[in-house]
C-alpha positions in Angstrom: -84.8 -24.7 -37.4 -82.0 -27.0 -38.6 -78.4 -25.5 -38.9 -75.4 -27.2 -40.3 -72.2 -26.9 -38.4 -69.6 -24.9 -40.4 -66.4 -27.0 -40.6 -64.6 -23.9 -41.8 -65.4 -22.2 -38.4 -64.0 -25.0 -36.3 -61.0 -26.0 -38.4 -57.5 -25.7 -36.7 -54.0 -25.0 -38.0 -52.8 -27.1 -40.7 -49.5 -29.0 -40.2 -47.7 -26.6 -42.5 -49.1 -23.6 -40.6 -48.1 -25.1 -37.3 -44.5 -25.8 -38.5 -44.2 -22.3 -39.8 -45.4 -20.9 -36.5 -43.0 -23.1 -34.5 -40.1 -22.1 -36.7 -40.9 -18.4 -36.4 -41.3 -18.8 -32.6 -38.0 -20.5 -32.4 -36.3 -17.8 -34.4 -37.8 -15.1 -32.2 -36.9 -17.0 -29.0 -33.3 -17.5 -30.3 -33.0 -13.9 -31.1 -34.3 -12.9 -27.6 -31.9 -15.3 -25.9 -29.0 -14.0 -28.0 -29.9 -10.5 -27.3 -30.2 -11.2 -23.5 -26.8 -13.0 -23.6 -25.2 -10.2 -25.5 -26.6 -7.7 -23.0 -25.3 -9.8 -20.1 -21.8 -10.0 -21.7 -21.9 -6.2 -22.3 -23.0 -5.6 -18.8 -20.3 -7.8 -17.4 -17.6 -6.1 -19.5 -18.8 -2.7 -18.5 -18.8 -3.8 -14.8 -15.3 -5.2 -15.3 -14.0 -1.9 -16.8 -15.7 0.1 -14.1 -14.1 -2.1 -11.4 -10.7 -1.7 -13.0 -11.0 2.1 -13.0 -12.2 2.1 -9.4 -9.4 -0.3 -8.3 -6.8 1.9 -10.1 -8.2 5.1 -8.5 -8.1 3.7 -5.0 -4.7 2.1 -5.4 -3.0 5.2 -6.8 -4.8 7.3 -4.2 -3.4 5.2 -1.3 0.1 5.2 -2.8 0.0 8.9 -3.9 -1.0 10.2 -0.5 2.0 8.4 1.1 4.4 9.5 -1.6 3.4 13.2 -1.2 4.0 12.9 2.6 7.3 11.0 2.3 10.2 12.6 4.0 8.0 15.2 5.6 9.6 16.4 8.9 7.9 19.8 9.5 10.1 22.8 9.0 13.2 20.6 9.6 14.1 19.2 6.2 17.8 18.3 6.3 18.1 14.5 6.7 21.8 14.8 7.0 21.4 16.7 10.3 19.0 14.2 11.8 20.2 12.5 15.0 19.1 9.5 16.8 19.6 8.3 20.4 19.5 4.7 19.0 22.4 2.7 17.8 22.2 3.6 14.1 22.5 -0.1 13.2 19.4 -1.0 15.2 16.9 1.5 14.1 13.6 -0.4 13.5 12.7 -0.5 9.8 9.3 1.2 10.2 10.8 4.2 12.1 14.0 4.9 10.1 13.3 8.4 9.0 16.8 8.7 7.6 15.3 7.3 4.4 11.8 8.6 3.5 11.7 6.7 0.2 13.0 3.2 -0.4 12.2 0.8 -3.3 12.8 -2.7 -4.4 12.8 -3.5 -8.1 11.7 -6.8 -9.7 10.9 -6.7 -13.4 8.1 -8.9 -14.8 9.5 -12.3 -15.5 12.2 -12.2 -12.9 12.3 -13.9 -9.6 14.6 -11.7 -7.5 14.5 -8.1 -6.1 17.2 -5.5 -6.2 17.9 -4.6 -3.6 16.9 -7.8 -1.8 13.8 -8.0 0.3 15.9 -9.3 3.2 15.9 -6.0 4.9 12.1 -5.9 5.2 10.4 -6.8 8.6 9.4 -10.4 7.8 7.1 -13.0 9.3 7.5 -16.4 7.6 6.7 -19.9 8.7 6.3 -18.7 12.3 9.6 -16.9 12.4 10.0 -13.1 12.7 13.0 -11.3 11.1 13.9 -7.6 11.3 10.9 -6.9 13.4 10.8 -4.4 16.3 12.1 -6.2 19.4 12.6 -4.7 22.8 14.3 -6.7 25.6 13.4 -9.9 23.9 9.8 -8.9 23.3 8.6 -8.9 19.7 6.5 -5.8 19.4 5.4 -6.7 15.9 4.3 -10.2 17.0 4.0 -11.9 13.6 3.0 -8.7 11.8 5.9 -8.7 9.4 5.5 -9.2 5.6 5.6 -12.7 4.3 8.0 -12.1 1.5 7.5 -15.6 0.1 4.0 -14.5 -0.8 5.0 -11.3 -2.6 4.3 -11.8 -6.3 7.5 -12.2 -8.3 8.1 -9.6 -10.9 6.4 -6.8 -8.9 8.0 -3.9 -7.2 7.9 -3.1 -3.4 7.7 0.5 -2.2 8.4 1.9 1.3 7.5 5.5 2.3 8.2 7.1 5.7 7.3 10.5 7.1 6.6 12.4 10.3 2.9 12.9 11.1 1.4 16.3 10.3 0.3 16.7 13.9 3.0 18.6 16.0 2.8 18.8 19.8 4.8 21.8 21.0 7.0 21.6 24.1 5.6 23.6 27.0 9.1 24.2 28.4 12.7 24.0 27.0 14.6 20.7 27.2 18.2 21.9 27.7 19.6 19.6 30.4 19.3 16.1 31.6 17.0 17.2 34.5 14.3 18.7 32.2 11.6 16.4 31.0 9.9 16.4 27.6 6.5 18.0 28.2 4.2 18.7 25.3 0.8 20.4 25.1 -1.8 17.7 24.3 -3.4 14.6 25.7 -2.1 11.1 25.1 -5.0 10.1 22.7 -4.2 13.1 20.5 -0.4 12.3 20.3 -1.1 8.9 18.8 2.0 7.6 20.7 2.4 4.5 22.8 5.2 3.3 25.1 8.0 1.8 23.0 7.1 3.8 19.9 9.8 5.9 18.3 9.1 9.6 17.9 10.8 12.7 16.7 11.6 15.8 18.6 12.4 18.6 16.2 12.6 22.3 15.4 13.5 24.1 12.2 17.2 23.4 12.7 17.5 19.8 14.0 15.7 16.6 14.8 16.3 13.6 17.0 14.6 10.2 16.9 14.1 8.7 20.4 12.1 5.9 22.0 9.1 6.7 24.2 9.4 4.9 27.6 6.5 6.4 29.4 3.5 8.7 29.0 1.9 10.6 31.8 -1.0 13.0 31.2 -2.1 15.9 33.5 -3.9 19.2 32.9 -4.0 18.9 29.1 -0.2 18.2 29.0 1.7 15.0 28.4 5.1 14.2 29.9 7.0 11.9 27.5 9.6 9.7 29.1 12.7 8.5 27.4 14.7 7.3 30.4 16.4 4.0 29.4 19.7 2.5 30.3 22.3 1.5 27.7 20.5 -1.8 26.8 18.8 -3.0 23.6 21.1 -0.6 21.6 18.8 2.3 22.4 21.1 4.6 24.5 18.0 6.5 25.4 18.7 8.3 28.7 17.5 11.9 29.2 21.1 12.9 29.6 22.1 11.4 26.2 19.0 12.9 24.5 20.1 16.3 25.8 23.7 15.8 24.7 22.6 15.0 21.2 20.5 18.1 20.9 18.9 20.7 23.2 15.4 22.0 22.3 13.7 25.2 23.3 9.9 25.7 23.7 9.5 26.3 20.0 10.3 22.6 19.4 7.7 19.9 19.0 7.3 16.1 19.2 5.6 14.0 16.4 5.0 10.4 15.7 6.6 8.6 12.8 4.6 7.0 10.0 5.6 4.4 7.5 3.8 2.5 4.7 5.1 -0.4 2.6 3.1 -1.3 -0.5 3.4 -4.7 -2.3 1.5 -7.2 -4.5 0.4 -10.6 -3.2 -2.5 -13.0 -3.5 -5.7 -11.6 -2.0 -7.8 -13.2 0.7 -10.9 -13.5 -1.4 -12.0 -15.5 -4.5 -13.7 -14.5 -7.8 -16.8 -16.0 -9.3 -15.1 -19.2 -10.4 -13.1 -19.8 -7.3 -9.7 -18.3 -8.3 -7.8 -16.0 -6.0 -7.0 -12.6 -7.6 -3.8 -10.7 -6.8 -4.2 -7.6 -4.7 -2.4 -4.4 -3.5 -1.3 -4.8 0.1 0.0 -2.2 2.7 1.9 -2.6 5.9 1.6 0.4 8.2 4.2 0.9 11.0 4.5 -2.2 13.1 0.9 -3.3 12.3 0.1 -6.4 10.3 -0.2 -6.0 6.5 -3.7 -5.5 5.2 -5.2 -6.0 1.7 -6.1 -2.6 0.2 -7.4 -3.2 -3.3 -8.4 -6.5 -5.0 -7.5 -7.1 -8.6 -4.1 -5.3 -8.8 -1.8 -7.8 -10.4 1.3 -5.7 -10.9 3.1 -2.6 -9.6 6.1 -1.1 -11.3 7.8 2.0 -9.9 10.3 4.5 -11.4 12.0 7.2 -9.3 12.7 10.7 -10.6 16.3 11.7 -9.8 17.3 15.3 -9.3 21.0 15.4 -10.0 21.4 19.2 -10.2 19.5 20.2 -7.1 16.7 22.2 -8.8 13.9 20.0 -7.5 13.1 18.8 -11.1 13.8 15.2 -12.0 16.5 14.8 -14.7 15.8 11.2 -15.3 13.7 8.2 -14.0 15.3 5.1 -12.8 14.4 1.7 -11.3 15.1 1.1 -7.6 18.3 -0.9 -8.3 19.7 2.1 -10.3 19.2 4.6 -7.4 22.5 5.2 -5.6 21.3 8.1 -3.4 17.7 8.0 -2.3 17.9 11.7 -1.2 18.0 12.7 -4.9 14.6 11.2 -5.5 12.1 14.0 -5.9 9.2 12.2 -7.6 7.8 8.7 -8.0 6.1 7.3 -11.0 3.8 4.3 -10.3 2.2 2.0 -12.8 -0.5 -0.4 -11.6 -1.9 -3.2 -13.8 -5.4 -3.9 -12.7 -7.9 -6.5 -13.9 -11.7 -7.2 -13.9 -11.3 -9.9 -11.2 -14.1 -12.0 -12.8 -14.2 -13.6 -16.2 -15.8 -11.2 -18.7 -14.6 -12.8 -21.9 -11.2 -11.2 -22.1 -8.4 -12.9 -24.1 -5.4 -11.0 -22.8 -2.6 -13.0 -21.2 -2.0 -12.6 -17.4 0.9 -10.4 -16.5 2.7 -13.2 -14.7 1.6 -16.1 -16.8 -0.6 -19.1 -16.1 1.5 -20.3 -13.2 1.2 -17.3 -10.9 -2.3 -16.6 -12.2 -5.1 -19.0 -13.0 -5.9 -19.5 -16.7 -8.7 -21.3 -18.4 -7.8 -24.9 -19.0 -5.8 -25.4 -22.2 -5.9 -21.6 -23.0 -3.3 -19.0 -22.4 -5.7 -16.5 -20.8 -8.0 -16.3 -17.9 -11.0 -14.4 -19.3 -10.1 -11.2 -17.4 -9.6 -7.8 -19.0 -6.7 -5.8 -17.7 -5.3 -2.3 -18.1 -2.3 -0.3 -17.0 -2.7 3.0 -15.1 0.3 5.3 -14.5 0.6 8.4 -12.3 3.6 10.5 -11.2 3.7 11.9 -7.7 6.0 14.6 -6.5 7.5 14.5 -3.0 6.6 17.4 -0.7 10.2 18.0 0.4 
């Protein structure tokens, strides 16, 4: 039986139908691409905001814990009654418990600090200054702060305290023939030869240099026998003459933390180096704590009527007596580290921070976080 092929059944799209289909497909594809791009931008922005909050939380946590511990010296709390067997003009910066809080102010847009950073332990261009040196030996060995790298217009904050761990004397130290013996092993003490430590009770305290450590039967004998060299004046006889201590006294190590802003060691997605919050602990080398912190400004709560409540807040250069500081207000400016489409200008301009070419911004979003911390003592 003969059948004719139906041309209607085999006919394809007409040119007009094809063009309409392609146009509709292009519109849909464009919409999908735009939606995907918008989702990516939203995701990047949310990631940047989350990163900022996390950076601020970590940064303020590090600083806050040190502020709360600053000036802590056990039941002894009168800095005016603190003694030292060292020449007072040669107390190493990291161990100088006579000042538990010390700040350096530099307002945004300025290039100097008040007071000057010259007092900090510094390691610059292979030269160490103000570092801890004993008999010509540099115990910090290049671990000072490179103040030439500290970002201009940012504050620097130093906090010192006695460690929470007290190691009680097992016998009174009343004469030059009686050693300092404490209950505890060397590893627990956290002390090393040449460290400075505090011997203290509720009435007095003395800073001295550890010259030897000997452990036996769960007790540690701490030596401080040193002739009148290196400005230490650290003989047993002199320590006993400064103060005598009964078996209710204890020995503790001294802790210090200096916080500052400087370029970080890493790079963001487009190869720029973000600013970071750094910390120098004791005589150790500075370490990068939190990436993306581009500014730190500090105000100090001053108690002028001795009621433990700040009467006003001042910058570091306005503080005349650091013992009147009872609280510290810290403001950190943090950014998203990576370009998320932000248009805010960098805190320190396009010279200290990298901007997009021919634009006055770097694509980062930034935000300030402020918290006030009260000193324990």
